[in-house]
Structure formats: structure tokens, C-alpha cells
N, C-alpha and C positions, 0 to 999 in steps of 0.2 A: 483786297483785304479789309476795306468797308465796305463794297458788300457783305461781306461773309462773315463780318462783327451784328451784321445788319440784321441776319436769316438765324444765329443763330437765336436772339430773345425772342423770332416770331414760333421757332420750335419746340422750344421752352415754355411757348404758352398752350401750344398744339398739342405736348404732352399732357398738358398739366387739364386741357377739357377733356383727353379720353380717363387723367385716371380719373379724373368727375362722373364722367358718365356714367367710367365702370365700376363707382361707388353707391351710385343712387342706382343702380341698378341692382347690385347685391340686397340694398336694403328695403329696395320691391319684395322681392324673391324673398329674405325672414318676411317682411312682413306679413305677402300670399303665403306664406308657411302656417303661420304663428294664427292669418286669423282663418284660412281652410278647417286650420285640426280646433280651434274654439268656438267659431259659430255660430253654434247654437247655445254657449255660454253667453257669448252676448248680446245674442241679440234675441234670447229669454230668460227675468229675470230668476234667482234660486226660491224655489218651491218648497215652501215646507214639506217635507217628507214622514214627521214626528205623528206617526197616531194618536186619530181625538179618543178620547177615554168616554166611558159612556157614566153618566151621574151617579150612578152611585163608586165607581170606585173615580170619577175623578171628586168626590163628594169626601171618601176618606183622607184621600190625600191634603187638601184644602184643609181640611180640617186637622188633619196633623201638622201646614204647617201652620197656622192660626196658636195651637196648643205652643210651639214654641216657645211664642214670649209670655205664653199668658204666668209663670210665675212669679215671672221678678217684675211683671208690670203691677199683678198683684198686690205682691206686696209694696209693689212702692203708692198705689195708692191706697190702699190699707192702711200706710205710717201716715200718709199725706192726711185722709180724715180723721184719724185720730186729732190730729193738731192743728186738726183745725176744728174739730170736735171743742177743743181744749182751749182754744182764745175766741171760740164766735168768729173766725173770717176765714176769708179761703184761703183753702189748700196753697200754701207758702205761703201767704200775705206777709208773717210773721217772721220766719226766721224762710227766707229768700235763699242764700247763700247754702244752706243744708235741704233745702230743695234741688237747687241747681246739680247737687254733687252727691244726695244722691239719685238724682233721675238718671244718674249716667251704669246705674247697672242696670238701665233697658236696653244696651246699646249693641252688647254682642249678640244678644235672641234677635235682637230689628233685623240686626246684620243673615244673618242664621237663615231667619224667614222669608227677607230680599231675595236668595238664592233661592231661595226653594221655590217661591215664587214666578221666578221666571223660568225656573225650569219645567212647573207644571202649565205655563201659561200656553207652548206650543200645543199641547193637549186637546184644548177647549173649543168649546164653538165657537165663532168671533163677538159674538153677542158674551157671551159668560168668558172667553175672556178681556173683553173689551173690560168689562167687572171687576175681574183682577186686577190688572194695569191699573185700572184707579185706589187698588186697594199697597198693592207697590208701589204708585209715586205718595199716597201718602203715609206711607214706610218710609219714605225716600227726607221727607219734610221732617216727620219727628226725628228723623238722626240730625236732621238741620236745625229742627230746638232746639238738639240736646247741645250741639256744636257752639252755638249763638249761648247755654247756656255756661255751659264749659268755656268762652272766650271772655265771658263775664259777669264770673262770678268771683273775684277780686275783686272791681269796681265798686269808689265806694258811691258812687254816683251810680242809684238800682233802678233805670225809669228802664235800661235795657235790659235787665235781667230780668225787669215785672215784666215786661213787652214776651219776650220766651218764655218766659211763664203761662203767658195765659194764652199765646199761640198755639206751644206743648200738649195743652191740657185741650186747647178745641181744637185740633190735628186727632189726637187718642179716644176723641168721643165720636170724629167723622171717620175715621177708620171699623171704630166700632161697625158703625151703620153702614159701611160698602162691606164690609166682612154679611152684616150681615142681608146684604142684599144677594149678595152672591151664594149665600145658602140657602137662599128663596128662591134661583135661577136652578139649581142645584136635588133642590127638594129634599132638601137633610133638616133637621134640628139642628137649629143652633147651640153645640154643642165644643168644649176646650176652647172659647176665647176668653178672653181676658172679658174683667166689668165692667159695665160703661162712666166712662170717668162724668162725674158733675160739672153741666155746662158753666166755664166760668164766670163770672159775672163781672157782666160788660164795667160796667163801674168802678172797676177795681183798677187804682190809678195805674 
């Protein structure tokens, strides 16, 4: 009886080993099939198959994307120029909360412009695509500035509000310059773009 009891655990261990070997073999078989069917995708990175556009066609689409933000941005900058002339002070300095509120009207068109440019970048040559990406990055920074203006619009201490205001004006001007770089790349005359905002006074707190 003692010998029979000792034999049973050995049989169990042997059975577990067999099951383990079978499981490993099954997993190996599945992996082999998967790797065999997908070895091309695993070894080669995805390739952009979007057909490139010529400068003329690309220029038309780029200018159309730029023009998306023209109306709200021109209206906003014109209103700020009028307020600035009335107080003889930098745009939004006298009434930063109104500035922060009015600036939010630009947000929907900024998002749409970002989407259009992201769709357009794969169709551009590498150097032009790089310059377009700068425009997209500045667009996103402007959206971040608007978020800061929204967040601090009700602050009693307007220090952070003033900083966001200066950042917004700076990035609007930088994006206008970046747009002109792309249009130079494409050989198109500047059109359908926002007015160049005045550079913010760096001495303004």
C-alpha cells in the first residue's frame, strides 16, 4: 500500500509535465502561424501611401485651410485694435477679462484648421510637410493659450490672465509667419490668411 501511494504523485507529476509540453507546443504553433502571416508587417514599418500633390494643388488646399480661421481671427484682432486705440494701451491690457471672453470665438475654427492641415500633410513633400507641421504646432499652442484664458478669466489676480494674453498674441503672430513660409515653399501669393497681429509689448506685465 505504501508503494502504491508513492507512485500516484509521480503519475500526477508526469501528467502535468505532459500537459505543459502540449500547451507550450500549441502556443508555439499559434505564434508561428501568426508570425508567418504577418512577417512583412512586423519587419517593415507602415508606408505612407497617400499620393503627393503638386505645389499648385497643394497650395489651393493649404490656402483653403488657412482661410478657415480668417473671419473670427480678423474680427477679434480688429476689435482689439479698436480697444487698444481707445485706451492707447496694448490690446486687452485695460480689460483682460473681455479679451479672454472674446478670444474664445476663434476656438472652433482653429480646431477645424488643425484637422484640415493634418489631412494635408501626408500629401506634401518632406520639407513642405515639416513646415506645415510648424503651423499645426502653433495652432495647437494657440488653442492652449485660449484654454488658459478661459481658465483664468475669473481670477481676481490677473497676472496669469495677462501672461496668457501675451502668449496668444505672440503665437498668432508666429503662426502667420509660419503660414507665409509654407506659401513661399509652394510658390503661392499670400491669400486667405489672417492679418498679422501686432507683436505684444514685452514690457507689459
